[in-house]
Backbone as JSON Lines, residues from 0, in Angstrom:
{"i":0,"aa":"M","n":[83.59,94.39,46.84],"ca":[82.18,93.69,46.42],"c":[81.94,92.45,47.27]}
{"i":1,"aa":"T","n":[80.85,92.42,47.86],"ca":[80.36,91.36,48.66],"c":[80.1,90.12,47.91]}
{"i":2,"aa":"D","n":[80.1,88.94,48.64],"ca":[79.76,87.57,47.84],"c":[78.19,87.63,47.1]}
{"i":3,"aa":"E","n":[77.49,88.4,47.83],"ca":[76.14,88.51,47.44],"c":[75.87,89.39,46.16]}
{"i":4,"aa":"E","n":[76.7,90.58,46.08],"ca":[76.76,91.34,44.93],"c":[77.42,90.71,43.67]}
{"i":5,"aa":"R","n":[78.55,89.9,44.03],"ca":[79.2,89.03,43.02],"c":[78.21,88.04,42.4]}
{"i":6,"aa":"L","n":[77.46,87.42,43.27],"ca":[76.52,86.37,42.78],"c":[75.5,86.93,41.93]}
{"i":7,"aa":"E","n":[74.9,88.2,42.22],"ca":[74.03,88.88,41.45],"c":[74.51,89.29,40.16]}
{"i":8,"aa":"R","n":[75.79,89.63,40.14],"ca":[76.53,90.01,38.8],"c":[76.74,88.87,37.93]}
{"i":9,"aa":"W","n":[77.04,87.63,38.57],"ca":[77.34,86.41,37.87],"c":[76.01,86.0,37.21]}
{"i":10,"aa":"A","n":[74.92,86.1,38.13],"ca":[73.52,85.56,37.4],"c":[73.26,86.51,36.29]}
{"i":11,"aa":"K","n":[73.49,87.73,36.41],"ca":[73.27,88.67,35.11],"c":[74.11,88.22,33.85]}
{"i":12,"aa":"W","n":[75.42,87.9,34.24],"ca":[76.31,87.4,33.2],"c":[75.66,86.12,32.57]}
{"i":13,"aa":"I","n":[75.41,85.35,33.53],"ca":[75.0,83.76,32.91],"c":[73.69,84.16,31.89]}
{"i":14,"aa":"T","n":[72.83,84.98,32.3],"ca":[71.72,85.24,31.39],"c":[72.21,85.66,30.0]}
{"i":15,"aa":"L","n":[73.18,86.55,29.87],"ca":[73.59,87.16,28.62],"c":[74.47,85.94,27.9]}
{"i":16,"aa":"I","n":[75.34,85.34,28.61],"ca":[76.12,84.38,28.16],"c":[75.18,83.23,27.43]}
{"i":17,"aa":"Q","n":[74.12,82.79,28.27],"ca":[73.13,81.79,27.85],"c":[72.45,82.23,26.64]}
{"i":18,"aa":"G","n":[72.23,83.48,26.35],"ca":[71.51,83.94,25.25],"c":[72.54,83.74,24.05]}
{"i":19,"aa":"D","n":[73.72,84.08,24.13],"ca":[74.68,83.94,23.04],"c":[74.65,82.48,22.64]}
{"i":20,"aa":"I","n":[74.66,81.53,23.67],"ca":[75.02,80.31,23.38],"c":[73.65,79.66,22.68]}
{"i":21,"aa":"W","n":[72.51,80.02,23.2],"ca":[71.22,79.54,22.33],"c":[71.22,79.95,21.07]}
{"i":22,"aa":"E","n":[71.62,81.31,20.88],"ca":[71.71,81.79,19.44],"c":[72.8,80.99,18.51]}
{"i":23,"aa":"L","n":[73.87,80.64,19.21],"ca":[74.8,79.87,18.42],"c":[74.06,78.49,18.07]}
{"i":24,"aa":"F","n":[73.51,77.83,19.01],"ca":[72.71,76.55,18.72],"c":[71.6,76.74,17.65]}
{"i":25,"aa":"Y","n":[71.0,77.86,17.78],"ca":[69.91,78.13,16.72],"c":[70.53,78.36,15.36]}
{"i":26,"aa":"L","n":[71.51,78.94,15.29],"ca":[72.2,79.1,13.85],"c":[72.83,77.74,13.44]}
{"i":27,"aa":"H","n":[73.31,76.88,14.35],"ca":[73.69,75.47,13.91],"c":[72.57,74.85,13.38]}
{"i":28,"aa":"F","n":[71.39,74.83,14.18],"ca":[70.19,74.13,13.7],"c":[69.69,74.66,12.36]}
{"i":29,"aa":"I","n":[69.67,75.91,12.03],"ca":[69.37,76.36,10.67],"c":[70.2,75.76,9.71]}
{"i":30,"aa":"F","n":[71.6,76.02,9.85],"ca":[72.52,75.48,9.01],"c":[72.47,74.02,8.58]}
{"i":31,"aa":"S","n":[72.19,73.08,9.67],"ca":[72.06,71.63,9.58],"c":[70.87,71.42,8.82]}
{"i":32,"aa":"E","n":[69.75,72.05,9.07],"ca":[68.5,71.91,8.15],"c":[68.47,72.39,6.74]}
{"i":33,"aa":"V","n":[69.33,73.42,6.51],"ca":[69.55,73.68,5.07],"c":[70.54,72.65,4.41]}
{"i":34,"aa":"Q","n":[71.48,72.32,5.17],"ca":[72.4,71.02,4.47],"c":[71.54,69.82,4.29]}
{"i":35,"aa":"E","n":[70.56,69.61,4.99],"ca":[69.67,68.26,4.75],"c":[68.93,68.58,3.67]}
{"i":36,"aa":"I","n":[68.48,69.6,3.32],"ca":[67.48,69.93,2.31],"c":[68.41,69.9,0.98]}
{"i":37,"aa":"I","n":[69.52,70.32,1.08],"ca":[70.48,70.21,0.05],"c":[71.04,68.88,-0.43]}
{"i":38,"aa":"K","n":[71.15,68.08,0.64],"ca":[71.55,66.59,0.66],"c":[70.38,65.71,-0.14]}
{"i":39,"aa":"D","n":[69.07,66.12,0.33],"ca":[68.02,65.44,-0.12],"c":[67.59,65.77,-1.36]}
{"i":40,"aa":"N","n":[68.01,66.92,-1.94],"ca":[67.66,67.14,-3.26],"c":[68.77,67.26,-4.31]}
{"i":41,"aa":"E","n":[68.72,66.15,-4.99],"ca":[69.76,65.84,-5.94],"c":[70.17,66.98,-6.9]}
{"i":42,"aa":"A","n":[69.03,67.74,-7.38],"ca":[69.5,68.82,-8.27],"c":[70.25,69.92,-7.68]}
{"i":43,"aa":"L","n":[70.05,70.06,-6.3],"ca":[70.71,71.12,-5.53],"c":[72.04,70.51,-5.13]}
{"i":44,"aa":"S","n":[72.2,69.38,-4.83],"ca":[73.43,68.75,-4.21],"c":[74.43,68.61,-5.36]}
{"i":45,"aa":"E","n":[74.02,68.51,-6.59],"ca":[75.04,68.29,-7.72],"c":[75.42,69.53,-8.41]}
{"i":46,"aa":"T","n":[74.72,70.68,-8.16],"ca":[74.75,71.74,-8.96],"c":[75.97,72.74,-8.14]}
{"i":47,"aa":"P","n":[76.94,73.19,-8.8],"ca":[77.82,74.04,-8.05],"c":[77.15,75.4,-7.75]}
{"i":48,"aa":"N","n":[77.29,75.84,-6.62],"ca":[76.48,77.08,-6.14],"c":[77.28,77.96,-5.33]}
{"i":49,"aa":"Y","n":[77.39,79.12,-5.67],"ca":[78.11,79.98,-4.71],"c":[77.37,80.41,-3.6]}
{"i":50,"aa":"F","n":[76.05,80.37,-3.57],"ca":[75.24,80.83,-2.33],"c":[75.43,79.81,-1.28]}
{"i":51,"aa":"F","n":[75.52,78.37,-1.62],"ca":[75.81,77.35,-0.51],"c":[77.19,77.53,0.04]}
{"i":52,"aa":"G","n":[78.21,77.89,-0.89],"ca":[79.53,78.08,-0.34],"c":[79.63,79.36,0.76]}
{"i":53,"aa":"W","n":[78.86,80.32,0.38],"ca":[78.77,81.49,1.15],"c":[77.94,81.27,2.38]}
{"i":54,"aa":"L","n":[76.91,80.55,2.42],"ca":[76.24,80.04,3.58],"c":[77.13,79.35,4.46]}
{"i":55,"aa":"R","n":[77.95,78.38,4.04],"ca":[79.07,77.64,4.75],"c":[80.0,78.54,5.54]}
{"i":56,"aa":"D","n":[80.34,79.61,4.69],"ca":[81.48,80.49,5.23],"c":[80.86,81.47,6.19]}
{"i":57,"aa":"V","n":[79.67,81.78,6.06],"ca":[79.01,82.73,6.96],"c":[78.66,82.02,8.39]}
{"i":58,"aa":"F","n":[78.27,80.66,8.23],"ca":[78.14,79.84,9.44],"c":[79.34,79.78,10.12]}
{"i":59,"aa":"A","n":[80.57,79.38,9.56],"ca":[81.66,79.11,10.19],"c":[82.37,80.5,10.63]}
{"i":60,"aa":"Y","n":[82.15,81.59,10.02],"ca":[82.7,82.85,10.61],"c":[81.76,83.23,11.9]}
{"i":61,"aa":"S","n":[80.52,83.22,11.74],"ca":[79.68,83.51,12.9],"c":[79.84,82.62,14.03]}
{"i":62,"aa":"S","n":[80.06,81.38,13.87],"ca":[80.32,80.28,15.01],"c":[81.57,80.72,15.59]}
{"i":63,"aa":"S","n":[82.59,80.91,14.88],"ca":[83.97,81.52,15.5],"c":[83.91,82.72,16.19]}
{"i":64,"aa":"M","n":[82.97,83.56,15.81],"ca":[82.69,85.04,16.38],"c":[82.15,84.74,17.85]}
{"i":65,"aa":"Y","n":[81.15,83.9,17.88],"ca":[80.63,83.5,19.27],"c":[81.46,82.92,19.99]}
{"i":66,"aa":"V","n":[82.47,81.92,19.78],"ca":[83.51,81.24,20.48],"c":[84.48,82.29,20.96]}
{"i":67,"aa":"R","n":[84.75,83.17,20.06],"ca":[85.81,84.15,20.46],"c":[85.09,85.11,21.51]}
{"i":68,"aa":"R","n":[83.92,85.63,21.24],"ca":[83.38,86.27,22.35],"c":[83.35,85.94,23.56]}
{"i":69,"aa":"Q","n":[83.09,84.58,23.81],"ca":[82.96,83.84,25.12],"c":[84.23,83.6,25.67]}
{"i":70,"aa":"S","n":[85.29,83.62,24.9],"ca":[86.88,83.51,25.43],"c":[87.44,84.88,25.73]}
{"i":71,"aa":"D","n":[86.81,85.99,25.49],"ca":[87.33,87.27,25.42],"c":[87.66,87.65,26.88]}
{"i":72,"aa":"R","n":[89.01,88.1,27.28],"ca":[89.47,88.45,28.56],"c":[89.46,89.83,28.83]}
{"i":73,"aa":"R","n":[89.13,90.71,28.07],"ca":[89.18,92.08,28.27],"c":[88.08,92.45,29.44]}
{"i":74,"aa":"K","n":[88.75,93.56,30.09],"ca":[88.09,93.97,31.39],"c":[86.63,94.63,31.03]}
{"i":75,"aa":"D","n":[86.37,95.16,29.9],"ca":[85.14,95.92,29.43],"c":[84.04,94.84,29.03]}
{"i":76,"aa":"V","n":[84.22,93.46,28.99],"ca":[83.2,92.67,28.3],"c":[82.89,91.53,29.15]}
{"i":77,"aa":"I","n":[81.6,91.15,29.14],"ca":[81.19,89.77,29.83],"c":[81.39,88.58,28.86]}
{"i":78,"aa":"S","n":[82.0,87.64,29.44],"ca":[82.39,86.49,28.68],"c":[82.43,85.06,29.58]}
{"i":79,"aa":"F","n":[82.25,83.96,28.98],"ca":[82.38,82.67,29.72],"c":[83.64,82.66,30.55]}
{"i":80,"aa":"Y","n":[84.65,83.09,29.79],"ca":[85.98,82.9,30.3],"c":[86.15,83.66,31.57]}
{"i":81,"aa":"K","n":[85.65,85.01,31.61],"ca":[85.82,85.98,32.73],"c":[84.87,85.37,33.89]}
{"i":82,"aa":"L","n":[83.67,84.65,33.46],"ca":[82.83,84.31,34.64],"c":[83.66,83.13,35.34]}
{"i":83,"aa":"L","n":[84.15,82.08,34.49],"ca":[84.83,81.05,35.33],"c":[86.11,81.51,36.05]}
{"i":84,"aa":"D","n":[86.64,82.71,35.41],"ca":[88.0,83.09,36.06],"c":[87.54,83.63,37.45]}
{"i":85,"aa":"E","n":[86.49,84.36,37.5],"ca":[86.06,84.93,38.73],"c":[85.41,83.84,39.81]}
{"i":86,"aa":"I","n":[84.67,82.9,39.25],"ca":[84.42,81.91,40.13],"c":[85.72,81.04,40.79]}
{"i":87,"aa":"H","n":[86.56,80.99,39.7],"ca":[88.02,80.27,40.34],"c":[88.54,81.39,41.24]}
{"i":88,"aa":"R","n":[88.4,82.48,41.17],"ca":[89.26,83.41,42.2],"c":[88.35,83.65,43.48]}
{"i":89,"aa":"Y","n":[87.03,83.57,43.4],"ca":[86.04,83.84,44.49],"c":[85.27,82.6,44.64]}
{"i":90,"aa":"P","n":[85.52,81.55,44.99],"ca":[84.74,80.33,45.06],"c":[83.8,80.37,46.31]}
{"i":91,"aa":"S","n":[83.82,81.24,47.15],"ca":[83.09,81.34,48.32],"c":[81.65,81.84,47.83]}
C-alpha cells in the first residue's frame, strides 16, 4: 500500500471515528440535561425512581461500548487504537 492510499484510508477512518465520538458527546449532553432537570425538580429528585436508575445504567453501558469500540484491536474493525497504531508504524 502506498503512502497516498494509506492517507486516504486514514481519512475515511477518521470520519467514522469522529462520528462515533460525536455521538458519545451527544449522549453525554442528553444525560447531563436530564440530570439537571431531575436536580432542579424537587419532586423528581426526592422520589425513588427505577427509570432514572435505568437511564444512568444505559448511559454508563453505552459510554463503555463506545470506548471499547475505539480501543478494539481486531483486524476486521476500524478503531482509534488501530489508527494510532498504523500512524506509529507508518509515520511517513
